[in-house]
PyMOL Python script that loads the backbone (N, CA, C, O; Angstrom):
from pymol import cmd

cmd.read_pdbstr("""\
ATOM      1  N   MET A   1     -17.710 -60.943 -32.383  1.00  0.00           N
ATOM      2  CA  MET A   1     -16.769 -60.033 -33.001  1.00  0.00           C
ATOM      3  C   MET A   1     -17.212 -59.686 -34.412  1.00  0.00           C
ATOM      4  O   MET A   1     -17.727 -60.538 -35.136  1.00  0.00           O
ATOM      5  N   SER A   2     -17.016 -58.450 -34.796  1.00  0.00           N
ATOM      6  CA  SER A   2     -17.388 -58.033 -36.148  1.00  0.00           C
ATOM      7  C   SER A   2     -16.143 -57.889 -37.003  1.00  0.00           C
ATOM      8  O   SER A   2     -15.019 -57.845 -36.501  1.00  0.00           O
ATOM      9  N   ASP A   3     -16.368 -57.818 -38.294  1.00  0.00           N
ATOM     10  CA  ASP A   3     -15.264 -57.640 -39.247  1.00  0.00           C
ATOM     11  C   ASP A   3     -15.063 -56.158 -39.571  1.00  0.00           C
ATOM     12  O   ASP A   3     -14.565 -55.822 -40.645  1.00  0.00           O
ATOM     13  N   HIS A   4     -15.446 -55.278 -38.654  1.00  0.00           N
ATOM     14  CA  HIS A   4     -15.337 -53.834 -38.857  1.00  0.00           C
ATOM     15  C   HIS A   4     -13.863 -53.429 -38.922  1.00  0.00           C
ATOM     16  O   HIS A   4     -13.076 -53.794 -38.048  1.00  0.00           O
ATOM     17  N   ILE A   5     -13.499 -52.684 -39.947  1.00  0.00           N
ATOM     18  CA  ILE A   5     -12.126 -52.186 -40.089  1.00  0.00           C
ATOM     19  C   ILE A   5     -12.127 -50.703 -39.783  1.00  0.00           C
ATOM     20  O   ILE A   5     -12.881 -49.941 -40.386  1.00  0.00           O
ATOM     21  N   ASP A   6     -11.302 -50.299 -38.865  1.00  0.00           N
ATOM     22  CA  ASP A   6     -11.194 -48.894 -38.508  1.00  0.00           C
ATOM     23  C   ASP A   6     -10.384 -48.182 -39.591  1.00  0.00           C
ATOM     24  O   ASP A   6      -9.215 -48.504 -39.804  1.00  0.00           O
ATOM     25  N   CYS A   7     -10.994 -47.231 -40.266  1.00  0.00           N
ATOM     26  CA  CYS A   7     -10.331 -46.552 -41.372  1.00  0.00           C
ATOM     27  C   CYS A   7      -9.161 -45.700 -40.904  1.00  0.00           C
ATOM     28  O   CYS A   7      -8.308 -45.340 -41.716  1.00  0.00           O
ATOM     29  N   CYS A   8      -9.097 -45.369 -39.633  1.00  0.00           N
ATOM     30  CA  CYS A   8      -7.980 -44.586 -39.125  1.00  0.00           C
ATOM     31  C   CYS A   8      -6.742 -45.454 -38.902  1.00  0.00           C
ATOM     32  O   CYS A   8      -5.621 -44.946 -38.923  1.00  0.00           O
ATOM     33  N   GLN A   9      -6.932 -46.747 -38.692  1.00  0.00           N
ATOM     34  CA  GLN A   9      -5.804 -47.638 -38.463  1.00  0.00           C
ATOM     35  C   GLN A   9      -5.238 -48.165 -39.773  1.00  0.00           C
ATOM     36  O   GLN A   9      -4.020 -48.252 -39.931  1.00  0.00           O
ATOM     37  N   LYS A  10      -6.098 -48.514 -40.699  1.00  0.00           N
ATOM     38  CA  LYS A  10      -5.650 -49.046 -41.987  1.00  0.00           C
ATOM     39  C   LYS A  10      -5.910 -47.987 -43.044  1.00  0.00           C
ATOM     40  O   LYS A  10      -7.061 -47.645 -43.312  1.00  0.00           O
ATOM     41  N   SER A  11      -4.864 -47.475 -43.635  1.00  0.00           N
ATOM     42  CA  SER A  11      -5.012 -46.408 -44.603  1.00  0.00           C
ATOM     43  C   SER A  11      -4.047 -46.621 -45.756  1.00  0.00           C
ATOM     44  O   SER A  11      -2.941 -47.128 -45.567  1.00  0.00           O
ATOM     45  N   ASN A  12      -4.465 -46.236 -46.936  1.00  0.00           N
ATOM     46  CA  ASN A  12      -3.595 -46.293 -48.110  1.00  0.00           C
ATOM     47  C   ASN A  12      -2.892 -44.960 -48.340  1.00  0.00           C
ATOM     48  O   ASN A  12      -2.215 -44.780 -49.353  1.00  0.00           O
ATOM     49  N   HIS A  13      -3.050 -44.018 -47.396  1.00  0.00           N
ATOM     50  CA  HIS A  13      -2.433 -42.707 -47.540  1.00  0.00           C
ATOM     51  C   HIS A  13      -0.960 -42.785 -47.173  1.00  0.00           C
ATOM     52  O   HIS A  13      -0.590 -43.518 -46.256  1.00  0.00           O
ATOM     53  N   PRO A  14      -0.109 -42.035 -47.880  1.00  0.00           N
ATOM     54  CA  PRO A  14       1.319 -42.052 -47.541  1.00  0.00           C
ATOM     55  C   PRO A  14       1.574 -41.395 -46.191  1.00  0.00           C
ATOM     56  O   PRO A  14       0.782 -40.579 -45.719  1.00  0.00           O
ATOM     57  N   ASP A  15       2.672 -41.760 -45.591  1.00  0.00           N
ATOM     58  CA  ASP A  15       3.062 -41.199 -44.297  1.00  0.00           C
ATOM     59  C   ASP A  15       3.739 -39.854 -44.521  1.00  0.00           C
ATOM     60  O   ASP A  15       4.763 -39.781 -45.200  1.00  0.00           O
ATOM     61  N   HIS A  16       3.178 -38.790 -43.956  1.00  0.00           N
ATOM     62  CA  HIS A  16       3.739 -37.444 -44.104  1.00  0.00           C
ATOM     63  C   HIS A  16       4.309 -36.933 -42.786  1.00  0.00           C
ATOM     64  O   HIS A  16       4.387 -35.723 -42.573  1.00  0.00           O
ATOM     65  N   SER A  17       4.703 -37.829 -41.913  1.00  0.00           N
ATOM     66  CA  SER A  17       5.148 -37.405 -40.585  1.00  0.00           C
ATOM     67  C   SER A  17       6.491 -36.687 -40.612  1.00  0.00           C
ATOM     68  O   SER A  17       6.812 -35.993 -39.647  1.00  0.00           O
ATOM     69  N   GLY A  18       7.294 -36.819 -41.670  1.00  0.00           N
ATOM     70  CA  GLY A  18       8.614 -36.199 -41.703  1.00  0.00           C
ATOM     71  C   GLY A  18       8.692 -34.916 -42.507  1.00  0.00           C
ATOM     72  O   GLY A  18       9.796 -34.431 -42.756  1.00  0.00           O
ATOM     73  N   VAL A  19       7.570 -34.342 -42.926  1.00  0.00           N
ATOM     74  CA  VAL A  19       7.610 -33.155 -43.789  1.00  0.00           C
ATOM     75  C   VAL A  19       8.175 -31.931 -43.079  1.00  0.00           C
ATOM     76  O   VAL A  19       8.665 -31.016 -43.740  1.00  0.00           O
ATOM     77  N   ASP A  20       8.119 -31.890 -41.763  1.00  0.00           N
ATOM     78  CA  ASP A  20       8.655 -30.737 -41.040  1.00  0.00           C
ATOM     79  C   ASP A  20      10.165 -30.611 -41.189  1.00  0.00           C
ATOM     80  O   ASP A  20      10.714 -29.525 -41.002  1.00  0.00           O
ATOM     81  N   SER A  21      10.836 -31.692 -41.520  1.00  0.00           N
ATOM     82  CA  SER A  21      12.285 -31.649 -41.646  1.00  0.00           C
ATOM     83  C   SER A  21      12.749 -31.351 -43.077  1.00  0.00           C
ATOM     84  O   SER A  21      13.949 -31.210 -43.313  1.00  0.00           O
ATOM     85  N   LEU A  22      11.833 -31.253 -44.020  1.00  0.00           N
ATOM     86  CA  LEU A  22      12.194 -30.981 -45.410  1.00  0.00           C
ATOM     87  C   LEU A  22      12.422 -29.487 -45.632  1.00  0.00           C
ATOM     88  O   LEU A  22      11.809 -28.666 -44.949  1.00  0.00           O
ATOM     89  N   PRO A  23      13.299 -29.118 -46.582  1.00  0.00           N
ATOM     90  CA  PRO A  23      13.516 -27.695 -46.867  1.00  0.00           C
ATOM     91  C   PRO A  23      12.308 -27.100 -47.586  1.00  0.00           C
ATOM     92  O   PRO A  23      11.532 -27.815 -48.220  1.00  0.00           O
ATOM     93  N   LEU A  24      12.161 -25.785 -47.477  1.00  0.00           N
ATOM     94  CA  LEU A  24      11.083 -25.102 -48.174  1.00  0.00           C
ATOM     95  C   LEU A  24      11.357 -25.084 -49.669  1.00  0.00           C
ATOM     96  O   LEU A  24      12.506 -25.210 -50.095  1.00  0.00           O
ATOM     97  N   ALA A  25      10.318 -24.932 -50.459  1.00  0.00           N
ATOM     98  CA  ALA A  25      10.459 -24.888 -51.910  1.00  0.00           C
ATOM     99  C   ALA A  25      10.930 -23.510 -52.347  1.00  0.00           C
ATOM    100  O   ALA A  25      10.745 -22.523 -51.634  1.00  0.00           O
ATOM    101  N   MET A  26      11.537 -23.453 -53.520  1.00  0.00           N
ATOM    102  CA  MET A  26      11.950 -22.183 -54.108  1.00  0.00           C
ATOM    103  C   MET A  26      10.973 -21.833 -55.218  1.00  0.00           C
ATOM    104  O   MET A  26      10.632 -22.675 -56.048  1.00  0.00           O
ATOM    105  N   ALA A  27      10.536 -20.610 -55.225  1.00  0.00           N
ATOM    106  CA  ALA A  27       9.607 -20.159 -56.261  1.00  0.00           C
ATOM    107  C   ALA A  27      10.368 -19.418 -57.353  1.00  0.00           C
ATOM    108  O   ALA A  27      11.351 -18.728 -57.084  1.00  0.00           O
ATOM    109  N   TYR A  28       9.906 -19.568 -58.567  1.00  0.00           N
ATOM    110  CA  TYR A  28      10.460 -18.813 -59.687  1.00  0.00           C
ATOM    111  C   TYR A  28       9.370 -17.892 -60.191  1.00  0.00           C
ATOM    112  O   TYR A  28       8.323 -18.354 -60.645  1.00  0.00           O
ATOM    113  N   VAL A  29       9.605 -16.607 -60.115  1.00  0.00           N
ATOM    114  CA  VAL A  29       8.639 -15.622 -60.581  1.00  0.00           C
ATOM    115  C   VAL A  29       9.344 -14.746 -61.609  1.00  0.00           C
ATOM    116  O   VAL A  29      10.243 -13.984 -61.253  1.00  0.00           O
ATOM    117  N   PRO A  30       8.949 -14.842 -62.885  1.00  0.00           N
ATOM    118  CA  PRO A  30       9.627 -14.023 -63.899  1.00  0.00           C
ATOM    119  C   PRO A  30       9.364 -12.530 -63.676  1.00  0.00           C
ATOM    120  O   PRO A  30       8.298 -12.142 -63.198  1.00  0.00           O
ATOM    121  N   TRP A  31      10.329 -11.720 -64.021  1.00  0.00           N
ATOM    122  CA  TRP A  31      10.210 -10.281 -63.862  1.00  0.00           C
ATOM    123  C   TRP A  31       9.167  -9.748 -64.831  1.00  0.00           C
ATOM    124  O   TRP A  31       9.180 -10.075 -66.017  1.00  0.00           O
ATOM    125  N   GLN A  32       8.273  -8.932 -64.318  1.00  0.00           N
ATOM    126  CA  GLN A  32       7.238  -8.334 -65.160  1.00  0.00           C
ATOM    127  C   GLN A  32       7.497  -6.845 -65.295  1.00  0.00           C
ATOM    128  O   GLN A  32       7.853  -6.171 -64.328  1.00  0.00           O
ATOM    129  N   THR A  33       7.315  -6.341 -66.506  1.00  0.00           N
ATOM    130  CA  THR A  33       7.513  -4.915 -66.745  1.00  0.00           C
ATOM    131  C   THR A  33       6.159  -4.232 -66.859  1.00  0.00           C
ATOM    132  O   THR A  33       5.195  -4.808 -67.364  1.00  0.00           O
ATOM    133  N   PHE A  34       6.107  -3.013 -66.389  1.00  0.00           N
ATOM    134  CA  PHE A  34       4.886  -2.225 -66.416  1.00  0.00           C
ATOM    135  C   PHE A  34       4.880  -1.389 -67.691  1.00  0.00           C
ATOM    136  O   PHE A  34       5.780  -0.577 -67.906  1.00  0.00           O
ATOM    137  N   HIS A  35       3.866  -1.584 -68.539  1.00  0.00           N
ATOM    138  CA  HIS A  35       3.777  -0.829 -69.790  1.00  0.00           C
ATOM    139  C   HIS A  35       2.681   0.217 -69.717  1.00  0.00           C
ATOM    140  O   HIS A  35       2.954   1.410 -69.849  1.00  0.00           O
ATOM    141  N   LYS A  36       1.474  -0.204 -69.513  1.00  0.00           N
ATOM    142  CA  LYS A  36       0.344   0.717 -69.427  1.00  0.00           C
ATOM    143  C   LYS A  36      -0.720   0.088 -68.535  1.00  0.00           C
ATOM    144  O   LYS A  36      -0.611  -1.076 -68.150  1.00  0.00           O
ATOM    145  N   ALA A  37      -1.728   0.854 -68.218  1.00  0.00           N
ATOM    146  CA  ALA A  37      -2.798   0.359 -67.348  1.00  0.00           C
ATOM    147  C   ALA A  37      -4.149   0.683 -67.972  1.00  0.00           C
ATOM    148  O   ALA A  37      -4.301   1.655 -68.711  1.00  0.00           O
ATOM    149  N   TYR A  38      -5.131  -0.169 -67.648  1.00  0.00           N
ATOM    150  CA  TYR A  38      -6.499   0.103 -68.079  1.00  0.00           C
ATOM    151  C   TYR A  38      -7.076   1.261 -67.269  1.00  0.00           C
ATOM    152  O   TYR A  38      -6.616   1.544 -66.163  1.00  0.00           O
ATOM    153  N   ASP A  39      -8.074   1.920 -67.819  1.00  0.00           N
ATOM    154  CA  ASP A  39      -8.804   2.920 -67.049  1.00  0.00           C
ATOM    155  C   ASP A  39      -9.597   2.177 -65.958  1.00  0.00           C
ATOM    156  O   ASP A  39      -9.851   0.981 -66.100  1.00  0.00           O
ATOM    157  N   PRO A  40      -9.985   2.854 -64.890  1.00  0.00           N
ATOM    158  CA  PRO A  40     -10.629   2.169 -63.757  1.00  0.00           C
ATOM    159  C   PRO A  40     -11.868   1.350 -64.115  1.00  0.00           C
ATOM    160  O   PRO A  40     -12.041   0.254 -63.582  1.00  0.00           O
ATOM    161  N   ALA A  41     -12.727   1.842 -64.992  1.00  0.00           N
ATOM    162  CA  ALA A  41     -13.948   1.104 -65.342  1.00  0.00           C
ATOM    163  C   ALA A  41     -13.618  -0.187 -66.087  1.00  0.00           C
ATOM    164  O   ALA A  41     -14.202  -1.235 -65.812  1.00  0.00           O
ATOM    165  N   THR A  42     -12.680  -0.107 -67.032  1.00  0.00           N
ATOM    166  CA  THR A  42     -12.271  -1.303 -67.785  1.00  0.00           C
ATOM    167  C   THR A  42     -11.579  -2.298 -66.860  1.00  0.00           C
ATOM    168  O   THR A  42     -11.843  -3.498 -66.923  1.00  0.00           O
ATOM    169  N   ALA A  43     -10.689  -1.793 -65.998  1.00  0.00           N
ATOM    170  CA  ALA A  43      -9.972  -2.671 -65.069  1.00  0.00           C
ATOM    171  C   ALA A  43     -10.931  -3.402 -64.150  1.00  0.00           C
ATOM    172  O   ALA A  43     -10.742  -4.587 -63.872  1.00  0.00           O
ATOM    173  N   LEU A  44     -11.953  -2.715 -63.677  1.00  0.00           N
ATOM    174  CA  LEU A  44     -12.928  -3.349 -62.799  1.00  0.00           C
ATOM    175  C   LEU A  44     -13.701  -4.446 -63.522  1.00  0.00           C
ATOM    176  O   LEU A  44     -13.972  -5.499 -62.945  1.00  0.00           O
ATOM    177  N   SER A  45     -14.057  -4.206 -64.775  1.00  0.00           N
ATOM    178  CA  SER A  45     -14.822  -5.220 -65.517  1.00  0.00           C
ATOM    179  C   SER A  45     -13.963  -6.418 -65.919  1.00  0.00           C
ATOM    180  O   SER A  45     -14.472  -7.533 -66.030  1.00  0.00           O
ATOM    181  N   LEU A  46     -12.646  -6.195 -66.141  1.00  0.00           N
ATOM    182  CA  LEU A  46     -11.753  -7.290 -66.540  1.00  0.00           C
ATOM    183  C   LEU A  46     -11.094  -7.995 -65.360  1.00  0.00           C
ATOM    184  O   LEU A  46     -10.599  -9.114 -65.502  1.00  0.00           O
ATOM    185  N   GLY A  47     -11.085  -7.348 -64.201  1.00  0.00           N
ATOM    186  CA  GLY A  47     -10.481  -7.966 -63.026  1.00  0.00           C
ATOM    187  C   GLY A  47      -8.999  -7.731 -62.897  1.00  0.00           C
ATOM    188  O   GLY A  47      -8.360  -8.348 -62.046  1.00  0.00           O
ATOM    189  N   THR A  48      -8.422  -6.858 -63.711  1.00  0.00           N
ATOM    190  CA  THR A  48      -7.009  -6.524 -63.617  1.00  0.00           C
ATOM    191  C   THR A  48      -6.766  -5.136 -64.178  1.00  0.00           C
ATOM    192  O   THR A  48      -7.476  -4.685 -65.077  1.00  0.00           O
ATOM    193  N   VAL A  49      -5.767  -4.466 -63.647  1.00  0.00           N
ATOM    194  CA  VAL A  49      -5.381  -3.147 -64.137  1.00  0.00           C
ATOM    195  C   VAL A  49      -4.405  -3.286 -65.305  1.00  0.00           C
ATOM    196  O   VAL A  49      -4.291  -2.384 -66.134  1.00  0.00           O
ATOM    197  N   PHE A  50      -3.708  -4.412 -65.365  1.00  0.00           N
ATOM    198  CA  PHE A  50      -2.624  -4.588 -66.321  1.00  0.00           C
ATOM    199  C   PHE A  50      -3.059  -5.410 -67.536  1.00  0.00           C
ATOM    200  O   PHE A  50      -3.524  -6.538 -67.370  1.00  0.00           O
ATOM    201  N   PRO A  51      -2.920  -4.880 -68.739  1.00  0.00           N
ATOM    202  CA  PRO A  51      -3.289  -5.633 -69.942  1.00  0.00           C
ATOM    203  C   PRO A  51      -2.518  -6.952 -70.093  1.00  0.00           C
ATOM    204  O   PRO A  51      -3.044  -7.916 -70.649  1.00  0.00           O
ATOM    205  N   GLU A  52      -1.286  -6.996 -69.603  1.00  0.00           N
ATOM    206  CA  GLU A  52      -0.480  -8.226 -69.702  1.00  0.00           C
ATOM    207  C   GLU A  52      -1.073  -9.364 -68.878  1.00  0.00           C
ATOM    208  O   GLU A  52      -0.811 -10.537 -69.147  1.00  0.00           O
ATOM    209  N   LEU A  53      -1.867  -9.014 -67.880  1.00  0.00           N
ATOM    210  CA  LEU A  53      -2.465 -10.040 -67.017  1.00  0.00           C
ATOM    211  C   LEU A  53      -3.908 -10.350 -67.383  1.00  0.00           C
ATOM    212  O   LEU A  53      -4.572 -11.111 -66.680  1.00  0.00           O
ATOM    213  N   CYS A  54      -4.394  -9.780 -68.457  1.00  0.00           N
ATOM    214  CA  CYS A  54      -5.766 -10.040 -68.899  1.00  0.00           C
ATOM    215  C   CYS A  54      -5.772 -11.337 -69.703  1.00  0.00           C
ATOM    216  O   CYS A  54      -5.499 -11.341 -70.904  1.00  0.00           O
ATOM    217  N   LEU A  55      -6.085 -12.424 -69.027  1.00  0.00           N
ATOM    218  CA  LEU A  55      -6.062 -13.754 -69.641  1.00  0.00           C
ATOM    219  C   LEU A  55      -7.437 -14.386 -69.433  1.00  0.00           C
ATOM    220  O   LEU A  55      -7.627 -15.143 -68.481  1.00  0.00           O
ATOM    221  N   PRO A  56      -8.395 -14.086 -70.306  1.00  0.00           N
ATOM    222  CA  PRO A  56      -9.757 -14.597 -70.107  1.00  0.00           C
ATOM    223  C   PRO A  56      -9.814 -16.121 -70.202  1.00  0.00           C
ATOM    224  O   PRO A  56      -9.080 -16.740 -70.973  1.00  0.00           O
ATOM    225  N   PHE A  57     -10.685 -16.698 -69.416  1.00  0.00           N
ATOM    226  CA  PHE A  57     -10.908 -18.143 -69.418  1.00  0.00           C
ATOM    227  C   PHE A  57     -11.848 -18.479 -70.567  1.00  0.00           C
ATOM    228  O   PHE A  57     -12.967 -17.967 -70.621  1.00  0.00           O
ATOM    229  N   CYS A  58     -11.416 -19.320 -71.473  1.00  0.00           N
ATOM    230  CA  CYS A  58     -12.216 -19.645 -72.654  1.00  0.00           C
ATOM    231  C   CYS A  58     -12.627 -21.120 -72.673  1.00  0.00           C
ATOM    232  O   CYS A  58     -13.033 -21.633 -73.716  1.00  0.00           O
ATOM    233  N   GLY A  59     -12.528 -21.783 -71.570  1.00  0.00           N
ATOM    234  CA  GLY A  59     -12.919 -23.188 -71.511  1.00  0.00           C
ATOM    235  C   GLY A  59     -14.430 -23.341 -71.458  1.00  0.00           C
ATOM    236  O   GLY A  59     -15.174 -22.397 -71.724  1.00  0.00           O
ATOM    237  N   LYS A  60     -14.868 -24.532 -71.113  1.00  0.00           N
ATOM    238  CA  LYS A  60     -16.294 -24.814 -71.016  1.00  0.00           C
ATOM    239  C   LYS A  60     -16.935 -23.883 -69.994  1.00  0.00           C
ATOM    240  O   LYS A  60     -16.533 -23.865 -68.831  1.00  0.00           O
ATOM    241  N   GLY A  61     -17.907 -23.129 -70.414  1.00  0.00           N
ATOM    242  CA  GLY A  61     -18.558 -22.170 -69.524  1.00  0.00           C
ATOM    243  C   GLY A  61     -17.834 -20.844 -69.432  1.00  0.00           C
ATOM    244  O   GLY A  61     -18.244 -19.975 -68.663  1.00  0.00           O
ATOM    245  N   GLY A  62     -16.757 -20.662 -70.204  1.00  0.00           N
ATOM    246  CA  GLY A  62     -16.010 -19.411 -70.187  1.00  0.00           C
ATOM    247  C   GLY A  62     -16.773 -18.311 -70.884  1.00  0.00           C
ATOM    248  O   GLY A  62     -17.797 -18.550 -71.525  1.00  0.00           O
ATOM    249  N   ALA A  63     -16.264 -17.106 -70.751  1.00  0.00           N
ATOM    250  CA  ALA A  63     -16.967 -15.933 -71.267  1.00  0.00           C
ATOM    251  C   ALA A  63     -16.332 -15.354 -72.517  1.00  0.00           C
ATOM    252  O   ALA A  63     -16.508 -14.166 -72.786  1.00  0.00           O
ATOM    253  N   CYS A  64     -15.607 -16.137 -73.285  1.00  0.00           N
ATOM    254  CA  CYS A  64     -14.977 -15.597 -74.489  1.00  0.00           C
ATOM    255  C   CYS A  64     -16.006 -15.458 -75.618  1.00  0.00           C
ATOM    256  O   CYS A  64     -16.920 -16.271 -75.754  1.00  0.00           O
ATOM    257  N   PRO A  65     -15.827 -14.397 -76.424  1.00  0.00           N
ATOM    258  CA  PRO A  65     -16.779 -14.204 -77.543  1.00  0.00           C
ATOM    259  C   PRO A  65     -16.622 -15.242 -78.630  1.00  0.00           C
ATOM    260  O   PRO A  65     -17.346 -15.208 -79.625  1.00  0.00           O
TER     261      PRO A  65
END
""", "prot")
cmd.dss("prot")
cmd.show_as("cartoon", "prot")
cmd.util.cbc("prot")
cmd.orient("prot")
């Protein structure tokens, strides 16, 4: 006999067998107002038509000046 442990039988993962009976989550989405839009060339380069949604990533490896 070996001391092999079957990882499918012994697991530290929580039991998720009852999630089907839980209610769905509610999302909160704040109302956004439309002010102006970028021209097509600018929107394509920034990835958004709306200036309010232009949020450049400035972390490590980001493209901020």
